[in-house]
C-alpha positions in Angstrom: -49.9 -44.8 19.4 -47.7 -43.5 16.5 -49.4 -40.1 16.6 -48.9 -39.8 20.4 -45.2 -40.6 20.0 -44.8 -37.9 17.3 -46.6 -35.4 19.5 -44.4 -36.2 22.4 -41.3 -35.9 20.2 -42.4 -32.5 18.9 -43.1 -31.3 22.5 -39.6 -32.5 23.5 -38.0 -30.5 20.6 -39.9 -27.5 21.7 -38.5 -27.7 25.2 -34.9 -28.3 24.1 -34.8 -25.6 21.5 -37.2 -23.2 23.3 -36.6 -19.7 21.9 -37.9 -16.3 23.0 -38.8 -13.6 20.5 -35.6 -11.8 19.4 -35.0 -8.5 21.2 -33.6 -5.6 19.2 -32.6 -2.3 20.9 -31.6 0.8 19.0 -29.5 3.2 21.1 -27.1 6.0 20.8 -25.6 9.3 21.9 -25.8 12.7 20.1 -23.1 15.0 21.6 -22.1 18.4 20.2 -19.7 20.8 21.9 -17.9 24.1 21.2 -14.2 23.3 21.7 -11.5 25.8 22.4 -8.1 24.2 22.7 -4.7 25.8 23.2 -1.3 24.0 22.9 2.2 25.3 23.6 5.0 23.1 22.2 8.4 22.3 23.7 9.8 24.9 21.2 7.4 27.5 22.6 5.1 27.5 19.6 1.5 28.2 20.5 -1.5 26.8 18.5 -5.1 27.7 19.2 -8.1 25.8 17.8 -11.8 26.8 18.0 -14.4 24.4 16.4 -17.4 22.3 17.0 -16.8 18.6 17.9 -19.1 15.6 18.1 -17.3 13.9 21.0 -17.2 16.5 23.8 -18.4 14.5 26.8 -19.1 11.3 24.9 -18.5 10.2 21.3 -21.6 10.5 19.2 -22.7 7.0 18.2 -25.5 4.8 16.9 -25.9 1.2 18.1 -28.0 -1.9 17.6 -28.0 -4.7 20.2 -30.2 -7.7 20.9 -30.4 -11.1 22.6 -32.4 -14.2 22.3 -32.8 -17.3 24.4 -31.8 -20.2 22.2 -32.2 -22.9 24.9 -32.9 -23.0 28.6 -30.3 -20.9 30.3 -28.4 -20.0 27.1 -28.8 -16.7 25.4 -27.2 -15.5 22.1 -26.5 -11.8 21.8 -24.9 -9.2 19.4 -23.9 -5.5 19.4 -23.2 -3.3 16.4 -22.1 0.2 17.5 -20.8 2.9 15.1 -19.2 6.3 15.7 -21.2 9.1 14.0 -20.1 12.5 12.8 -23.3 14.5 12.6 -21.5 17.8 12.0 -20.3 17.0 8.5 -20.9 14.7 5.6 -18.5 12.0 7.0 -21.4 10.1 8.4 -20.4 6.8 10.0 -16.7 7.2 10.9 -15.8 3.7 12.1 -17.1 0.7 14.0 -16.7 1.1 17.8 -18.1 -2.3 18.8 -18.9 -5.3 16.7 -19.5 -8.5 18.7 -21.5 -11.7 18.8 -21.7 -13.9 21.9 -23.3 -16.3 24.3 -24.3 -15.9 27.9 -25.3 -18.4 30.5 -24.4 -19.9 33.8 -20.8 -19.9 32.8 -20.8 -16.1 32.4 -20.6 -14.3 29.0 -18.4 -14.9 26.0 -18.1 -12.5 23.0 -16.0 -12.4 19.9 -15.2 -9.3 17.8 -14.1 -5.7 18.0 -14.6 -4.0 21.4 -12.9 -1.9 24.1 -9.9 -3.2 25.9 -10.3 -4.3 29.5 -7.9 -1.6 30.8 -9.9 1.1 28.9 -13.1 -0.2 30.5 -11.5 0.0 33.9 -10.4 3.6 33.4 -13.7 4.7 32.0 -15.7 3.2 34.9 -13.7 5.1 37.4 -13.7 8.5 35.7 -16.3 10.9 37.1 -15.9 13.1 34.0 -16.9 10.3 31.7 -13.7 10.6 29.6 -14.3 13.9 27.7 -12.3 14.9 24.7 -10.2 17.4 26.7 -6.8 17.8 28.1 -6.3 16.6 31.7 -6.4 12.8 31.5 -2.9 11.4 31.7 -3.8 7.8 31.7 -5.0 7.8 28.1 -1.5 8.4 26.7 -0.2 4.8 26.9 -3.1 2.5 26.3 -5.3 1.6 23.4 -9.0 2.2 23.4 -10.3 -0.7 21.3 -8.9 -3.8 19.7 -10.0 -5.9 16.7 -10.3 -9.7 16.8 -10.9 -10.2 20.5 -12.2 -13.1 22.5 -13.6 -11.9 25.8 -15.0 -13.8 28.8 -16.8 -12.3 31.8 -17.4 -14.5 34.8 -20.6 -14.6 36.9 -20.4 -12.5 40.1 -19.6 -14.3 43.3 -20.0 -12.3 46.6 -19.1 -9.1 44.7 -16.1 -10.6 42.9 -15.9 -11.2 39.1 -13.2 -11.8 36.5 -12.7 -10.6 32.9 -10.3 -12.2 30.5 -9.5 -11.1 27.0 -7.3 -12.4 24.1 -6.6 -10.3 21.1 -5.3 -11.6 17.8 -2.8 -9.3 16.1 -0.7 -10.2 13.0 -2.3 -13.2 11.3 0.6 -14.2 9.0 3.9 -15.9 9.8 6.7 -15.3 7.2 9.6 -17.7 7.1 12.3 -17.0 4.4 14.3 -19.8 2.8 17.0 -19.3 5.4 14.5 -20.5 8.0 15.0 -17.4 10.1 11.9 -15.4 10.9 12.0 -12.1 9.0 11.5 -8.5 10.3 9.8 -5.8 8.3 11.2 -2.3 7.7 10.0 -1.0 11.1 11.5 -4.0 13.0 8.3 -5.9 13.5 8.9 -9.6 13.7 6.8 -11.5 11.1 6.2 -14.5 13.5 2.4 -14.4 13.4 2.3 -13.2 17.0 3.1 -9.5 16.7 0.2 -7.5 18.1 -1.3 -10.5 20.0 -2.6 -9.4 23.4 -3.6 -11.0 26.6 -5.5 -9.2 29.4 -7.0 -10.0 32.8 -9.1 -7.9 35.1 -10.3 -8.6 38.6 -13.4 -6.7 39.9 -14.9 -6.2 43.3 -18.1 -4.3 44.0 -19.9 -4.4 47.3 -22.1 -1.5 48.5 -20.2 1.8 48.3 -16.9 0.3 47.4 -15.6 -0.7 44.0 -12.0 -2.0 43.3 -10.6 -3.1 40.0 -7.1 -4.3 38.9 -6.3 -5.0 35.2 -3.2 -6.0 33.3 -2.5 -6.3 29.5 0.5 -7.5 27.5 0.8 -6.8 23.7 3.5 -8.7 21.9 6.1 -7.0 19.8 4.2 -3.7 20.0 5.3 -0.5 18.3 3.3 2.6 19.3 4.5 5.9 20.6 3.6 7.0 24.2 2.7 10.6 23.7 3.7 13.3 26.1 2.7 16.8 24.8 4.1 17.2 21.3 6.9 14.6 21.8 6.5 10.9 21.2 8.2 8.9 23.8 8.8 5.7 21.8 10.1 2.4 23.0 13.1 0.8 21.3 12.6 -0.1 17.6 12.9 -3.9 17.9 15.5 -5.6 15.7 16.8 -9.2 15.4 19.4 -8.2 18.1 16.8 -6.5 20.3 13.4 -8.1 19.7 12.0 -7.6 23.2 9.5 -4.8 23.0 6.3 -6.2 24.4 4.1 -3.5 25.9 3.0 -4.3 29.4 0.2 -2.2 30.9 -1.2 -2.4 34.5 -4.1 -0.3 35.7 -5.7 -0.3 39.1 -8.3 1.9 40.8 -11.1 2.2 43.2 -14.2 4.3 44.0 -16.1 4.9 47.3 -19.5 6.4 47.6 -19.8 8.6 50.7 -23.3 9.6 49.8 -22.7 13.4 49.5 -19.8 12.6 47.2 -17.9 9.8 45.5 -14.1 9.5 45.6 -12.1 8.0 42.7 -8.5 6.8 42.2 -6.8 5.4 39.1 -3.1 4.4 38.8 -1.3 3.2 35.7 2.0 1.6 34.9 3.1 1.0 31.3 6.5 -0.3 30.2 8.1 -1.5 27.1 11.6 -2.6 25.9 14.6 -4.3 27.4 16.1 -3.6 30.8 18.8 -1.4 29.2 16.4 0.4 27.0 13.0 0.6 28.6 10.2 3.2 28.2 8.1 3.7 31.2 4.9 5.7 31.9 3.4 6.0 35.4 0.4 8.1 36.4 -1.8 8.7 39.5 -5.2 10.4 39.3 -7.4 11.4 42.2 -10.9 12.6 41.5 -14.3 13.2 43.1 -17.9 13.8 42.1 -20.4 15.9 44.1 -24.1 15.6 43.1 -26.2 18.7 44.0 -29.7 18.1 42.8 -29.7 18.2 39.0 -26.0 19.4 39.0 -22.9 17.2 39.2 -19.6 18.8 40.1 -16.5 16.8 39.1 -12.8 17.5 39.8 -9.7 15.5 39.1 -5.9 16.0 39.5 -3.1 13.8 38.1 0.6 13.5 38.3 3.0 11.2 36.4 6.5 10.4 35.2 7.6 9.2 31.7 10.9 8.1 30.2 11.9 6.7 26.8 14.3 3.9 26.2 16.5 5.4 23.5 19.8 7.1 23.5 18.3 10.6 24.1 18.2 13.0 27.0 14.7 11.8 27.7 16.2 8.5 28.9 18.6 10.1 31.3 15.8 12.0 33.2 12.1 11.4 33.3 9.5 13.9 32.1 7.3 15.4 34.9 3.5 15.3 34.1 0.7 17.2 35.8 -3.0 17.6 34.9 -6.2 19.1 36.2 -9.7 18.5 34.9 -13.0 20.0 36.1 -16.5 19.6 34.8 -20.0 20.7 35.6 -23.1 18.7 34.4 -26.7 19.9 34.5 -29.3 17.2 33.9 -32.2 18.9 31.9 -33.9 15.5 32.1 -32.9 11.9 32.4 -31.6 11.8 28.8 -30.2 15.3 28.2 -27.2 16.9 29.9 -25.8 20.3 29.5 -22.1 20.4 30.4 -18.9 22.5 30.6 -15.4 20.9 30.9 -12.1 22.5 31.5 -8.8 20.6 31.4 -5.1 21.3 31.3 -1.9 19.3 31.4 1.8 20.1 31.4 4.9 18.1 30.6 8.3 19.3 31.8 11.8 18.1 30.9 15.3 19.4 30.9 15.6 19.0 27.2 12.5 21.1 26.4 12.9 24.8 25.6 9.7 25.4 27.6 7.2 23.2 29.2 4.6 21.6 26.9 1.2 22.8 27.8 -2.4 22.1 26.6 -5.7 23.5 27.9 -9.2 22.7 26.7 -12.6 24.3 27.3 -15.8 22.5 26.2 -19.4 23.7 26.3 -21.8 21.2 25.0 -25.0 19.2 25.1 -25.4 15.4 25.2 -28.5 13.5 24.4 -28.8 9.8 25.1 -31.4 7.6 23.4 
């Protein structure tokens, strides 16, 4: 009788803590491209660069990921992904993704460094796959990745899903003897909340149609919005003017017509007070046309940008224009030969001449 009870107990433990064998996947991208880039500053100074880069169409990377069922319906997972510079002795440049998480009927929850939700939205609706080239205006006002994030992805219901992300910025709160929260030399408030972010994204995918809307707010954020060689910077917060949260909204859609896929991405970034507010608005229309092993991609963008400081850039907005075209040829399912051309221009009454940049890439990408 005692032996039977022990056997049943062991069987029960096995069912409760049933585990599958751990799955480990090694993956990555090796991407090398000849890069020719030309810039003309607002002071009419021209700079030409010719080199070999390791992030032409995609950043070269090496990753490890895996998952394991730790109980019925509950899986633990992890991802370690590192940027690689295989063209020099730099080796591993930085951590791109470092997360651990759980997945189940509730969706998926991960903790660690990863891409922001607005960056994911932008990349998923870019037919060029976000090459390192001029011609993508929406990249100027958003961050690509963020440390210390907590991200939840819901299950999909009738094509709808939700992503929510919290990012932890400054960890310390500094309170002087006066009891008044201090500011550092750059005007960042040492309240323990500077750099904290909240983000939400709604997704819909059904048949040929995909629609996504995302929003992100970063508290007491101080980072320049770059337009050409000028940094359009929001007000430097002080005790008298502490309101400089960065608010970023991105929305877009794609529709697969069969012979081609159409894309649209719009962005709106703003920072500062009503009196001194920086804004950055862009609209990008693009398409992808597959022709056998070839993929032809074309995108065009327009935008407006202003800076909330007492400069001529505040009185009138800068006009932004961009074009990007790329051709991919699939040598096989893993290897792509590609060429990318992109250009962008920023015009403003305060510039001696319009700021211009053009890029040409010729490269090879291998996925494994």
